[in-house]
Phi, psi and omega in degrees: 000317182297319179293330178293316178297319179298322179296317180297316178298321179297318180295318180298315181297316180297318180298317179297317180297316180296320180295316180297317179298318180297320180295318179297316179296323180295316179298315182294328182277350182243104183301325181296315179295322179295320180296317180297315180300318181297315182296328184278338188245338187272153173273158180299143182256345183257113176239018184296334181299337181293339181259001180297139179291150177266123185231151179215176181304331181292345179269359181294139176232138177294150181264113180251137180275157163270141184243123180213131181053043178062024177243132177266119184248118180254150180236126177238149173228127176264126183205160178280144176216168163263116184257131178273102181271337167223166181304120179064021174236130190228159169216155174285125179229162170253128192228153168267124179054039172063032179212148178241121350291177178297163183297145179290133171260125182230121181222179177252144179306132181096350177297139170277121188238135167238135180230117180259125178252124171262128181265103175253024175274165177279000183225162174294158181207185180202178183218126183244146184251096191282115178092354178272145178264082182257162172301147185300333180291346181252011188284344174078038179255106183297134181085352181239304181250352178196165169276145178302148180279116184287158175307139179070012175250164177237160179211138181246127175263146189218117181199171173265130184285116176193157351275176176302146171135185181275111179236181172204167178239150179199161176298150167242025174078191179257333177210169173293113180136342179236014179299315182299319181297314180293322179292324177291347173277350173117008189275084177200163177193161182281146176228106185254126177249112181277152180287155174296145183298330183286351177282107180251151179283138174263102186294341179274355181261114186290350182258002175284168183249168178256014188295335182243013186292304179244130177303141179283144178291324177214155179222135177233134173251124190235113181261125182263133183214167184221148184219153173243117180255125180284163182304331179273007175092002182272156175284118184297336181282348184289117181278355184266129179294134177232354178219172183293137182298333182284345186238356184220138175284353184293345180277351179257172182281081186263359182297125183212199177249029179272061185290141179222013176217128183233129188236157169239119186053041174079005183235147178252143179300142011268017182259013171295146183279120192291156169275118183248128184226164169251154178302136180075005172299146171257115190248138171251122177250117177260107178263132178230122176268102181266004179289170184262342192221335199248132173272140182238116172280100185275129183236135178250122180288141169073004184213156166250165181218159174257138176272107186257349175203144176235131184050036177086353186259126183301141177273131177304147182305320183280005179240358182292134178238160180249132182217175169235356178217139181216135177280130179236110182276164178305132180088347182275154174228141174227132172261123183244132177259124183234133173261123183281085186241017183217079188302146178149202180242120185229175173227156168242133186205165172285130181269009157276096199293342172296326177290320177296315179301329183264016169127343188274071177220139176223130180290146170240110191237130174279145176302138182096352177249142182237152180216139177264093184290337181297334179288347182264003182296137179276110183290347178271359180295134176295133178269117183254125178272191189276068175280000000 
């Protein structure tokens, strides 16, 4: 009897060993099961976000070219940062030269331009020149006109700057399919092409424009953007894991169009940088919608404006209209001429008021008037730390 029990125990142990071995082999042979097991048991491996630099508007630097052989050479670097979109509120963004939006590139029509991009992102990327008439080989379409720029590599674009007007530059992703995600991480900036000095207005020609007749007293370039912040404070567009999969939705593909933060030049109200004017100033406002999905009906309080250029192209004199609200779709640009003839404290904002509530408001203040913007802070705003 005792030998019989020993035999049964031996058979049970062997059966258990074989079952366990079979289960291990099954997991190893099925990548899906292995992925699930890994996600459920492993700790996050990427902590690089902890070393991203903290940047705010005070860190912005103008972009100056080096000039050699009549060529203007600009240098850009795309890299991750913690961007302060409101005072002491941050999000992980991907930025050109450590600033949101990227630094303005300003040249004259006909300039020979070279722009070198260093990719310090964790993923491949590219650079597209929106509204510029460049050779197709310089258009920045990964997989079509160039190979995507790999991490830690550089790529130089080479073209003649044309035509005159308000243009911009932005990522076109690493492949067809992730451009929106990279753009929602913040990769864009203004590209302004000024007219040649010899271009004079012909006052006898009714189809010429007045955009260059009188120099403007002040000029502001205003980039409109949108962001999705998750409940734990992370940027939903960020493809890099920063927290444990068991405790954060940020490890899944949560990038969507559920935007809940809207910025002007990378800042949300009441910390948007104000438009400051003097009475009787002639102001040029260049609006650029660098967002991926959302149209913004921009309204200026207390003033009307003339639309003097659309998508960088001058409007003929006999076609100029006066408005106080204008719809700006993704990728569109409008140049607005405003005469500062109504002194006081005003705002310019998106009249899709959910967007205004979520940050897309900028003060327009006449010199001699003061405003305490800190009193306008929304105490219900979610406080986002440096995720």
